[in-house]
N, C-alpha and C positions, 0 to 999 in steps of 0.2 A: 075056205077063203085064203089060207096061207099060201099054198103053191100057186093059186091063181094070181094073187097079188104080186108074188115074186116075178111071175112072167110079165105081168102088166106094167109094173113099175119101171118103165124105161124112160119116162119123161120126168123131169124134175117137178113139174106141176103135179103129176100124179102122186109123187112122194110127199110133197107138201100138203096135199089134200088129206092124205092118210094121217100124217103127223098132226094135223090140226085136230084130229079126234082124240089125241092124248091130252087128258085133262091136267091142268097145272095144280099147284098147291092151293088148297082152300085157305089154310092158315100158315103161311110160310114163317120160318123161324129166322129172325134177323141174325142171330149169333152164328148160324150155319150158312149165312149168305145164300138162302134158298131161292135163287132167281131161276125160274124155269127157262131153259133155252128156248128162244122163239122158234116158231115153225120155220120161218125163212132161214134162220141161221143153221138150224138142224138139217134142213134139206140141202143147203149149200155144202155143209161139211160132209154129210153122208154121200152125196152125189160125187163130190170130188174124190173121196176115199174109195168109193166103189168103182167108178168108171174112168178115173184118171190114173190112180195108183194101184188099182186092183187089190185093195186091202179089206174088202168086206165079203164078197161072194165066195162061198166055200172056205172061209177063214174062221178061226176062233177069235172072238171079239169080247172084250170086257169094257163096260162103261163104269168108270170110277166116279163115285159121287153121283149116282144115276138119277137122283131125285125121283120124279114121277115116271121116268122111263123113256123119254122121247128118243134118245140116241140108241138105246138098246133095242127098243121096238123097231125103229127104222132099220137097224142092222138085220134083225130077224126077217123083216119084210123083204129086204133086198137079197136074202139068201145066204146069210152067214151060217156056217156049219155048226157053230156052237156060240151061244151068247150068254153072258153073265152080266147082271146089273148089281152093283154094290153100293150100299149107302149105310151110314151110321144110324139113320133115323128110320125106325120101324114104321112110322106113319107114311114115310115116303115109299118104302118098298111095298107096303100094302096097297097104296094107290097105284104104284107101277104094275102090280099084279092085276089089279082091276082094269087098268088101261090095256094091258096085254090081252086080257080076256075079251075085251071089247073089240080088239082088232084081230082076234082069232090067231094069236101067236103065243098063247100062254104055255103051250107044251114045248116051245122052241127057246124059252128063256128061263134061266135059273136066277132067282132073286135072292140076294144074300144081305142080311142085316149084320154089319160088323164094322169095327174100327178099321181104318185103312191099314194101320200097321200090323194088324192081326192076319192079314190076307197073304196067302202064298199061291204061287202058280205061274204059268207062262202062257202067253197068248200071242197070236200073230199080230193082233191090232188092239191098241188101247185108245179109247175115246174118253174125253173128259171136258166138262165145263166146270173147272174147279173154282172154289172161292178165291177171290182176288187178293185176299189178305187185308181187307178193309177192317173187318171186325176182329180177326185173329191174325196177327202179324206172321208173315212167312207161311201161311197156310197153302198158298199156291206152290211154294217150293217143295213142301212135303208131298203134294200130289204129283208134281213133276218127277221128283226122285223115285217115287213108287212106280210111276208109269214106266220109267226107264228100266226098272228092275224086272217088270212083268211082261213087257211087250217088245216085239221086234220093230214095230212102227207105231208112233204115238201121234195122235191128233189132239191138240190141247189149246183151249181158248184162254187168252190172257188180256188183261187191261191194256188199252192202247193209249195213244197220245192225242193231245189236242190237234197237233199237226196232221195226224191221219184223219181226224174228223173233218178238218178243212179240206183235205185232199179228196175225201169222198164227196163232199158237197160240190166241189169244183168239177168233178167228173160228171156229176148229174145222173139221173135215173136211167138214161139211155145206155149207159156204159155197163160193163160187167159188174155184178154185185160183189164178187170177190176180187179185190184189187191187190196186186203184189206190192209189198213194201219191204223195207229193211227191218231186220230184227232189232229189238231194243238192245242197247249196250250191255245191260245186265244179263239178259237171257243169252245173248251171243257168247258171253263168257261162262255162264252157269251151266249151260247144256253140255258143252264138250267136257267140262270137269266131271260130269256124272255119266259119261259114256255115250253121249248122243251127238248126232250130227244134224244140223238144221238143213232140211231139204227144200223148204219153202215157207214163206210167211205171207199171209193174205189178211187184209183188213176188211171188215164189213161193219155195217151199222146195226146195232141192236136197239130195239125200242120196247120199253116195259111200262106198264101202268103203275100208278101209285100203289105201293104194297105195304109200306111200313109207316108208322107214325112220324118218323123223322123225314119222310119224303114231303116236299113242299109243292111239287108240281103234279098235275094229273097224269102226265106222261113224260118219260125220260128217254132221250136218244143219246147213245154214247157208242164210240167205236170199240171194237174188240179185234184182237189179232189172233188168227188161227195159225198155230205153228205145226208144221209137219216135220217130225223128227224120226230119224232112223238110229237104232242102237248100233254102236260100232263094235262093242265087245261084250262078252258075257258077264253080266253083273248079278246073275242069279246066286242066291245064298247056297 
Protein backbone atom coordinates (compact mmCIF):
# COMPACT_ATOMS: atom_id res chain seq x y z
CA UNK A 1 0.00 0.00 0.00
CA UNK A 2 2.88 2.41 0.80
CA UNK A 3 4.16 3.18 -2.73
CA UNK A 4 0.65 3.08 -4.15
CA UNK A 5 -0.54 5.62 -1.58
CA UNK A 6 2.43 7.91 -2.29
CA UNK A 7 1.54 8.02 -5.99
CA UNK A 8 -2.18 8.44 -5.32
CA UNK A 9 -1.96 11.18 -2.70
CA UNK A 10 -1.96 14.12 -5.04
CA UNK A 11 -5.17 15.64 -3.72
CA UNK A 12 -5.53 17.13 -0.27
CA UNK A 13 -8.78 15.21 0.14
CA UNK A 14 -6.99 11.90 -0.34
CA UNK A 15 -4.42 12.87 2.25
CA UNK A 16 -7.09 13.88 4.74
CA UNK A 17 -8.94 10.59 4.28
CA UNK A 18 -5.77 8.64 5.00
CA UNK A 19 -4.94 10.74 8.07
CA UNK A 20 -8.45 10.23 9.43
CA UNK A 21 -7.47 6.57 9.98
CA UNK A 22 -4.81 7.62 12.50
CA UNK A 23 -6.40 7.02 15.89
CA UNK A 24 -6.03 9.76 18.54
CA UNK A 25 -5.23 9.31 22.24
CA UNK A 26 -7.70 7.21 24.20
CA UNK A 27 -6.60 8.70 27.54
CA UNK A 28 -4.69 11.92 26.83
CA UNK A 29 -2.51 13.43 29.57
CA UNK A 30 -3.36 17.01 30.42
CA UNK A 31 0.09 17.87 31.80
CA UNK A 32 1.62 16.95 28.42
CA UNK A 33 -1.08 18.89 26.53
CA UNK A 34 -1.78 15.83 24.38
CA UNK A 35 -4.16 17.33 21.86
CA UNK A 36 -4.03 15.26 18.67
CA UNK A 37 -3.69 17.50 15.66
CA UNK A 38 -6.91 17.41 13.68
CA UNK A 39 -7.11 15.66 10.34
CA UNK A 40 -7.81 18.94 8.56
CA UNK A 41 -4.93 20.83 10.19
CA UNK A 42 -2.50 17.98 9.53
CA UNK A 43 -3.54 17.75 5.88
CA UNK A 44 -3.19 21.52 5.40
CA UNK A 45 0.26 21.58 7.00
CA UNK A 46 1.60 18.55 5.13
CA UNK A 47 0.16 19.57 1.78
CA UNK A 48 1.73 23.01 2.08
CA UNK A 49 5.08 21.56 3.15
CA UNK A 50 5.09 18.94 0.38
CA UNK A 51 3.75 20.80 -2.62
CA UNK A 52 4.41 24.50 -1.98
CA UNK A 53 7.79 24.35 -0.24
CA UNK A 54 9.05 20.92 -1.37
CA UNK A 55 10.01 19.91 2.15
CA UNK A 56 8.57 16.36 2.40
CA UNK A 57 9.10 14.23 -0.72
CA UNK A 58 12.57 12.61 -0.67
CA UNK A 59 13.47 14.60 2.46
CA UNK A 60 14.46 13.53 5.98
CA UNK A 61 11.64 14.50 8.36
CA UNK A 62 11.23 14.43 12.14
CA UNK A 63 7.99 14.97 14.04
CA UNK A 64 8.82 16.37 17.49
CA UNK A 65 6.23 15.47 20.10
CA UNK A 66 4.63 13.15 17.58
CA UNK A 67 1.76 11.95 19.76
CA UNK A 68 -0.09 9.17 17.95
CA UNK A 69 1.80 9.90 14.75
CA UNK A 70 -0.43 11.83 12.38
CA UNK A 71 2.24 14.18 10.97
CA UNK A 72 4.96 11.53 10.76
CA UNK A 73 2.64 9.05 9.07
CA UNK A 74 1.46 11.70 6.63
CA UNK A 75 5.08 12.48 5.75
CA UNK A 76 5.79 8.81 5.06
CA UNK A 77 2.68 8.52 2.89
CA UNK A 78 3.76 11.54 0.87
CA UNK A 79 7.17 10.05 0.15
CA UNK A 80 9.63 11.25 2.78
CA UNK A 81 13.04 9.61 2.40
CA UNK A 82 13.41 9.16 6.17
CA UNK A 83 10.84 9.76 8.91
CA UNK A 84 11.25 9.82 12.68
CA UNK A 85 8.54 10.33 15.28
CA UNK A 86 9.66 11.40 18.76
CA UNK A 87 7.64 11.58 21.96
CA UNK A 88 8.41 11.43 25.66
CA UNK A 89 5.32 9.27 26.28
CA UNK A 90 5.75 5.56 25.52
CA UNK A 91 1.96 5.13 25.31
CA UNK A 92 1.96 7.67 22.48
CA UNK A 93 4.76 6.02 20.50
CA UNK A 94 3.16 2.58 20.90
CA UNK A 95 -0.10 3.98 19.53
CA UNK A 96 1.81 5.68 16.72
CA UNK A 97 3.43 2.37 15.78
CA UNK A 98 -0.01 0.75 15.69
CA UNK A 99 -1.32 3.55 13.46
CA UNK A 100 1.66 3.26 11.11
CA UNK A 101 1.01 -0.46 10.85
CA UNK A 102 -2.64 0.18 9.96
CA UNK A 103 -1.60 2.51 7.14
CA UNK A 104 1.15 0.17 5.91
CA UNK A 105 4.07 2.53 6.60
CA UNK A 106 5.52 0.89 9.72
CA UNK A 107 8.79 0.12 7.91
CA UNK A 108 9.15 3.74 6.79
CA UNK A 109 9.08 5.38 10.23
CA UNK A 110 11.30 5.08 13.29
CA UNK A 111 9.50 5.80 16.56
CA UNK A 112 11.64 7.08 19.44
CA UNK A 113 10.56 7.42 23.06
CA UNK A 114 12.81 10.04 24.64
CA UNK A 115 12.97 13.44 26.26
CA UNK A 116 13.31 16.27 23.78
CA UNK A 117 16.62 17.44 25.20
CA UNK A 118 18.21 13.99 24.84
CA UNK A 119 17.76 13.89 21.07
CA UNK A 120 20.53 14.67 18.60
CA UNK A 121 20.55 14.68 14.81
CA UNK A 122 19.88 16.80 11.74
CA UNK A 123 16.90 16.70 9.37
CA UNK A 124 15.76 18.53 6.28
CA UNK A 125 12.37 19.20 7.85
CA UNK A 126 10.99 19.43 11.38
CA UNK A 127 7.25 19.18 11.96
CA UNK A 128 5.66 19.87 15.33
CA UNK A 129 2.41 20.52 17.11
CA UNK A 130 4.06 21.46 20.41
CA UNK A 131 2.42 22.12 23.77
CA UNK A 132 1.33 25.75 23.88
CA UNK A 133 2.73 26.27 27.37
CA UNK A 134 -0.64 26.31 29.12
CA UNK A 135 0.22 23.52 31.58
CA UNK A 136 4.00 23.99 31.59
CA UNK A 137 5.20 27.52 30.99
CA UNK A 138 7.57 28.07 28.07
CA UNK A 139 7.16 24.50 26.79
CA UNK A 140 6.52 25.86 23.30
CA UNK A 141 9.81 27.77 23.40
CA UNK A 142 11.74 24.61 24.29
CA UNK A 143 10.28 22.82 21.26
CA UNK A 144 10.98 25.73 18.95
CA UNK A 145 14.60 26.06 20.04
CA UNK A 146 15.13 22.32 19.58
CA UNK A 147 13.50 22.38 16.16
CA UNK A 148 15.86 25.13 15.01
CA UNK A 149 18.83 23.08 16.24
CA UNK A 150 17.75 19.98 14.32
CA UNK A 151 16.24 21.11 11.05
CA UNK A 152 16.74 23.26 7.99
CA UNK A 153 13.02 24.08 7.67
CA UNK A 154 10.55 24.06 10.58
CA UNK A 155 6.76 23.83 10.49
CA UNK A 156 5.44 24.69 13.94
CA UNK A 157 1.92 25.30 15.27
CA UNK A 158 1.38 27.94 17.94
CA UNK A 159 -1.45 29.51 19.85
CA UNK A 160 -3.09 32.35 17.99
CA UNK A 161 -5.08 35.43 18.91
CA UNK A 162 -8.74 36.26 19.25
CA UNK A 163 -8.27 38.70 16.36
CA UNK A 164 -7.25 35.84 14.07
CA UNK A 165 -10.31 33.86 15.15
CA UNK A 166 -12.53 36.77 14.13
CA UNK A 167 -10.54 37.06 10.88
CA UNK A 168 -11.25 33.41 10.03
CA UNK A 169 -14.96 33.79 10.74
CA UNK A 170 -15.22 36.90 8.56
CA UNK A 171 -13.55 35.19 5.61
CA UNK A 172 -16.05 32.35 5.73
CA UNK A 173 -15.88 28.71 4.63
CA UNK A 174 -15.64 29.54 0.94
CA UNK A 175 -12.18 31.08 1.38
CA UNK A 176 -8.86 29.24 1.68
CA UNK A 177 -8.49 27.36 4.94
CA UNK A 178 -4.94 28.58 5.50
CA UNK A 179 -5.04 32.35 5.77
CA UNK A 180 -1.82 34.44 5.82
CA UNK A 181 -1.37 36.55 8.95
CA UNK A 182 1.37 38.51 10.69
CA UNK A 183 3.58 36.77 13.28
CA UNK A 184 3.03 37.46 16.96
CA UNK A 185 5.35 40.16 18.35
CA UNK A 186 6.97 37.63 20.67
CA UNK A 187 7.77 35.01 18.01
CA UNK A 188 8.82 37.70 15.55
CA UNK A 189 11.61 38.55 18.02
CA UNK A 190 12.24 35.08 19.47
CA UNK A 191 12.81 33.18 16.23
CA UNK A 192 15.65 35.35 14.79
CA UNK A 193 17.41 35.28 18.17
CA UNK A 194 17.65 31.49 17.82
CA UNK A 195 18.88 31.39 14.25
CA UNK A 196 15.64 31.29 12.28
CA UNK A 197 13.86 33.40 9.70
CA UNK A 198 10.08 33.39 9.39
CA UNK A 199 9.12 32.55 5.80
CA UNK A 200 5.38 32.58 6.35
CA UNK A 201 2.61 32.51 8.95
CA UNK A 202 -0.85 31.09 8.33
CA UNK A 203 -3.81 30.85 10.66
CA UNK A 204 -6.42 28.09 10.66
CA UNK A 205 -9.20 26.93 12.92
CA UNK A 206 -8.78 23.85 15.09
CA UNK A 207 -11.74 22.02 16.58
CA UNK A 208 -11.44 19.47 19.38
CA UNK A 209 -13.95 17.54 21.50
CA UNK A 210 -14.14 17.70 25.28
CA UNK A 211 -11.05 15.79 26.43
CA UNK A 212 -10.30 16.70 30.04
CA UNK A 213 -12.29 17.24 33.24
CA UNK A 214 -11.60 20.98 33.20
CA UNK A 215 -13.23 21.31 29.76
CA UNK A 216 -16.73 22.73 30.06
CA UNK A 217 -17.93 22.58 26.45
CA UNK A 218 -18.60 19.57 24.24
CA UNK A 219 -16.45 21.04 21.47
CA UNK A 220 -13.88 23.80 21.32
CA UNK A 221 -12.88 25.93 18.35
CA UNK A 222 -9.72 27.97 18.51
CA UNK A 223 -7.27 29.49 16.00
CA UNK A 224 -3.71 28.24 15.64
CA UNK A 225 -0.89 29.79 13.66
CA UNK A 226 1.39 27.73 11.46
CA UNK A 227 4.91 29.17 11.31
CA UNK A 228 7.21 28.22 8.47
CA UNK A 229 10.76 28.93 9.56
CA UNK A 230 14.09 28.56 7.80
CA UNK A 231 17.30 28.21 9.74
CA UNK A 232 19.77 30.94 8.84
CA UNK A 233 22.94 29.57 10.39
CA UNK A 234 24.32 26.33 11.78
CA UNK A 235 23.25 25.84 15.40
CA UNK A 236 24.20 22.17 15.57
CA UNK A 237 26.21 21.21 18.68
